[in-house]
C-alpha positions as CSV (number, residue, x, y, z in Angstrom):
1,X,48.9,4.2,-60.6
2,X,46.0,3.9,-58.3
3,X,43.8,6.5,-56.6
4,X,46.0,6.8,-53.5
5,X,49.2,7.7,-55.4
6,X,49.8,11.4,-55.6
7,X,50.1,12.7,-59.1
8,X,53.1,14.9,-59.8
9,X,52.9,17.9,-62.2
10,X,54.0,17.2,-65.8
11,X,57.2,19.1,-66.4
12,X,58.3,17.3,-69.6
13,X,59.8,19.6,-72.1
14,X,59.4,22.8,-70.0
15,X,62.2,24.4,-68.0
16,X,61.4,25.1,-64.3
17,X,61.2,28.8,-63.7
18,X,61.3,29.5,-59.9
19,X,60.8,33.3,-60.3
20,X,57.4,32.9,-62.0
21,X,56.1,30.6,-59.3
22,X,57.1,32.8,-56.4
23,X,54.1,34.6,-54.8
24,X,54.1,38.4,-54.8
25,X,52.8,40.5,-52.0
26,X,49.2,41.7,-52.8
27,X,49.2,45.4,-53.6
28,X,45.6,46.2,-53.0
29,X,45.6,45.6,-49.2
30,X,48.9,47.5,-48.9
31,X,47.4,50.5,-50.8
32,X,44.2,50.3,-48.7
33,X,46.1,50.2,-45.5
34,X,48.2,53.2,-46.4
35,X,45.0,55.0,-47.5
36,X,43.4,54.3,-44.1
37,X,46.5,55.7,-42.3
38,X,46.4,58.8,-44.4
39,X,42.7,59.3,-43.8
40,X,43.3,59.0,-40.0
41,X,46.1,61.5,-40.1
42,X,43.9,64.0,-42.1
43,X,40.9,63.5,-39.8
44,X,43.1,64.2,-36.7
45,X,44.5,67.4,-38.2
46,X,41.0,68.5,-39.2
47,X,39.7,67.9,-35.7
48,X,42.6,69.7,-34.1
49,X,42.2,72.7,-36.4
50,X,38.4,73.1,-36.4
51,X,37.4,71.6,-33.0
52,X,34.8,69.4,-34.7
53,X,34.7,65.9,-33.3
54,X,36.8,66.7,-30.2
55,X,35.8,66.3,-26.6
56,X,35.3,69.5,-24.6
57,X,35.0,69.7,-20.8
58,X,31.7,71.5,-20.4
59,X,31.7,71.2,-16.6
60,X,34.8,73.2,-15.9
61,X,36.6,72.9,-12.6
62,X,35.0,71.9,-9.3
63,X,33.6,74.9,-7.4
64,X,32.7,73.0,-4.2
65,X,33.5,69.5,-3.0
66,X,32.3,67.6,0.0
67,X,32.9,64.0,1.0
68,X,29.9,62.4,2.6
69,X,29.2,59.1,4.3
70,X,25.7,57.6,3.8
71,X,24.6,55.0,6.4
72,X,21.3,53.1,6.6
73,X,19.4,50.9,4.2
74,X,16.8,51.8,1.6
75,X,13.9,50.7,4.0
76,X,15.3,52.4,7.2
77,X,16.4,55.8,8.2
78,X,19.3,57.2,6.1
79,X,21.9,59.4,7.8
80,X,24.3,61.5,5.8
81,X,27.4,62.8,7.6
82,X,30.5,64.8,6.6
83,X,33.3,62.3,6.0
84,X,36.0,64.7,7.4
85,X,34.3,66.2,10.4
86,X,31.6,63.7,11.2
87,X,29.0,66.5,11.3
88,X,25.4,65.4,10.7
89,X,24.2,66.8,7.4
90,X,20.8,65.3,7.0
91,X,18.5,62.5,8.1
92,X,15.9,60.9,5.9
93,X,13.0,59.0,7.4
94,X,11.9,55.8,5.6
95,X,9.2,57.7,3.6
96,X,11.5,60.7,2.7
97,X,14.3,61.3,0.2
98,X,13.2,59.1,-2.6
99,X,15.9,60.2,-5.1
100,X,18.6,60.0,-2.5
101,X,17.5,56.4,-1.6
102,X,17.4,55.5,-5.3
103,X,20.8,56.8,-6.1
104,X,22.1,55.1,-2.9
105,X,20.8,51.8,-4.1
106,X,22.5,52.2,-7.5
107,X,25.8,53.1,-6.0
108,X,25.6,50.5,-3.3
109,X,25.0,47.8,-5.9
110,X,28.1,48.9,-7.8
111,X,30.1,48.6,-4.5
112,X,28.7,45.2,-3.9
113,X,29.7,44.0,-7.4
114,X,33.2,45.5,-7.0
115,X,33.5,44.0,-3.5
116,X,34.2,47.4,-1.9
117,X,33.4,48.3,1.7
118,X,30.3,50.4,2.3
119,X,32.2,52.7,4.8
120,X,34.1,54.6,2.1
121,X,32.8,58.1,1.4
122,X,31.0,59.4,-1.6
123,X,32.0,62.8,-3.1
124,X,29.6,65.6,-3.9
125,X,30.9,68.1,-6.5
126,X,29.4,71.3,-7.7
127,X,31.0,72.3,-11.0
128,X,31.7,75.8,-12.3
129,X,28.8,75.6,-14.7
130,X,26.4,74.8,-11.8
131,X,26.1,71.1,-12.4
132,X,26.1,68.7,-9.4
133,X,27.6,65.2,-9.4
134,X,27.9,62.4,-6.9
135,X,31.0,60.2,-7.2
136,X,31.8,57.0,-5.5
137,X,35.4,57.2,-4.2
138,X,35.5,53.4,-4.0
139,X,34.5,52.4,-7.5
140,X,35.0,55.6,-9.5
141,X,31.4,55.7,-10.7
142,X,30.0,59.2,-11.1
143,X,26.3,60.3,-11.4
144,X,25.7,63.7,-13.0
145,X,22.6,64.6,-11.0
146,X,21.3,67.4,-13.3
147,X,20.4,64.6,-15.8
148,X,17.7,63.6,-13.3
149,X,16.1,67.0,-13.2
150,X,16.7,70.2,-11.2
151,X,14.7,69.1,-8.1
152,X,16.7,65.9,-7.8
153,X,20.0,67.7,-8.2
154,X,18.8,70.3,-5.6
155,X,18.4,67.5,-3.1
156,X,22.1,66.9,-3.1
157,X,23.1,70.5,-3.8
158,X,21.7,71.6,-0.5
159,X,24.1,69.3,1.2
160,X,26.9,71.3,-0.4
161,X,25.3,74.6,0.5
162,X,25.2,73.7,4.2
163,X,29.0,73.7,4.3
164,X,29.6,76.7,2.1
165,X,31.3,76.9,-1.3
166,X,34.9,76.4,-0.2
167,X,37.1,74.0,-2.1
168,X,39.1,71.7,0.1
């Protein structure tokens, strides 16, 4: 025999027992997997029963909704009109409306990335709890404006107030 000849196991004098050489399924991973499934089931039941760890809608239902179209660039005059009626809501000179311009830049960038047209409306929503949000109907992005402070949220809330609080 040389180094390249495979060596065979020595079976002289011993009977071959195929049942001893067969591999068994490892029990530890099986028990751990069943334990994980059991823990998940118990955690779900606990969350459903106590409410801990569950998501709650703190905003409620929309109290007022208005679709708006914002035209203009961040360095020119910005015009905001009602998407349904075409009514002029507000004009911002180049030195006014800093928060409106900033949020417009953020949402415009998302539309540019998603390759969506700029002509689609944005949606202003006042929720039952008083929060105000600005949604992009093209990309689905939503900004909860109260997170930026009450003055910034009020800049958009007055656009809802100019129409009234009816729900379309």
